[in-house]
C-alpha positions as CSV (number, residue, x, y, z in Angstrom):
1,M,183.8,52.8,71.4
2,T,186.2,50.7,73.4
3,T,185.5,47.3,74.8
4,K,187.0,46.2,78.1
5,T,187.9,42.6,78.5
6,L,188.6,40.7,81.6
7,D,192.1,39.4,82.1
8,F,191.3,35.8,83.2
9,N,194.9,35.0,83.7
10,N,195.1,37.5,86.5
11,I,191.9,36.2,88.1
12,E,193.1,32.6,87.9
13,Q,196.4,33.6,89.5
14,K,194.6,35.3,92.3
15,L,192.3,32.3,92.8
16,F,195.3,30.0,92.8
17,W,197.1,32.0,95.6
18,I,193.9,32.2,97.6
19,F,193.6,28.4,97.4
20,V,197.2,28.0,98.3
21,G,196.8,30.3,101.3
22,V,193.6,28.5,102.6
23,A,195.3,25.1,102.1
24,T,198.3,26.3,104.0
25,L,196.2,27.6,106.8
26,L,194.2,24.3,107.0
27,I,197.4,22.3,107.1
28,A,198.8,24.5,109.8
29,V,195.7,24.1,111.9
30,Y,195.7,20.4,111.4
31,L,199.4,20.1,112.4
32,Y,198.8,22.2,115.5
33,S,195.8,20.1,116.5
34,A,197.7,16.9,116.0
35,F,200.7,18.2,118.1
36,S,198.4,19.4,120.8
37,V,196.5,16.1,121.0
38,T,199.8,14.2,121.2
39,V,201.2,16.4,124.0
40,N,198.0,16.0,126.0
41,V,198.0,12.2,125.7
42,V,201.6,12.1,126.9
43,E,200.8,14.4,129.8
44,R,197.7,12.3,130.7
45,N,199.8,9.1,130.7
46,K,202.3,10.7,133.0
47,M,199.6,11.8,135.4
48,T,198.0,8.4,135.3
49,Q,201.3,6.8,136.2
50,A,201.9,9.3,139.0
51,T,198.4,8.6,140.3
52,R,199.2,4.8,140.3
53,D,202.4,5.5,142.2
54,I,200.6,7.6,144.8
55,E,197.9,4.9,145.2
56,A,200.5,2.3,145.8
57,K,202.2,4.4,148.5
58,V,198.8,5.1,150.1
59,G,198.0,1.4,150.1
60,T,201.3,0.6,151.8
61,L,200.8,3.3,154.4
62,E,197.2,2.1,155.1
63,A,198.5,-1.4,155.6
64,E,201.2,-0.1,158.0
65,Y,198.6,2.0,159.9
66,M,196.3,-1.0,160.3
67,Q,199.2,-3.1,161.6
68,I,200.2,-0.5,164.1
69,Q,196.6,0.1,165.1
70,N,196.0,-3.6,165.8
71,S,199.2,-3.8,167.9
72,I,198.1,-1.1,170.3
73,T,196.0,-2.3,173.2
74,L,194.6,-0.6,176.3
75,A,197.2,-2.3,178.5
76,Y,200.0,-1.1,176.2
77,A,198.7,2.5,176.3
78,K,198.5,2.4,180.1
79,N,202.2,1.2,180.2
80,L,203.1,4.2,178.1
81,G,201.5,6.4,180.8
82,L,198.2,7.3,179.1
83,K,195.1,7.5,181.1
84,E,191.5,6.9,180.2
85,V,189.6,10.2,180.6
86,T,185.8,10.6,181.0
87,A,184.4,13.7,179.4
88,K,182.9,16.3,181.6
89,F,180.4,18.6,180.2
90,T,178.9,21.6,182.0
91,T,175.5,23.0,181.5
92,E,176.5,26.5,182.3
93,T,176.5,28.9,179.5
94,P,179.2,31.5,179.5
95,S,178.1,35.1,179.5
96,V,178.3,36.5,176.0
97,K,178.3,40.2,175.4
98,F,177.6,41.8,172.1
99,S,178.6,45.3,171.1
100,I,177.1,47.3,168.4
101,V,179.4,49.9,166.8
102,R,178.0,52.6,164.7
């Protein structure tokens, strides 16, 4: 009768390489996540700065618009040749035709 014995050195070696593989995978996922977070923070800061720049331009344009709006009067508009028009509405309804196509 023969007795089979387990080769523990081989199992320990396999377990070691499995542990190394899992550790490498976890480190790679961590580094990818850290890189991704860093890139996203930089992009968010750039977008925030661009938004601030646009808000400043909009504020300047609004102030300019308000200044121009306050400088135009009815007399100035008439000097430019504009006329005040009263709206005329009619109560007639135009004839509407529907066509059904089969």
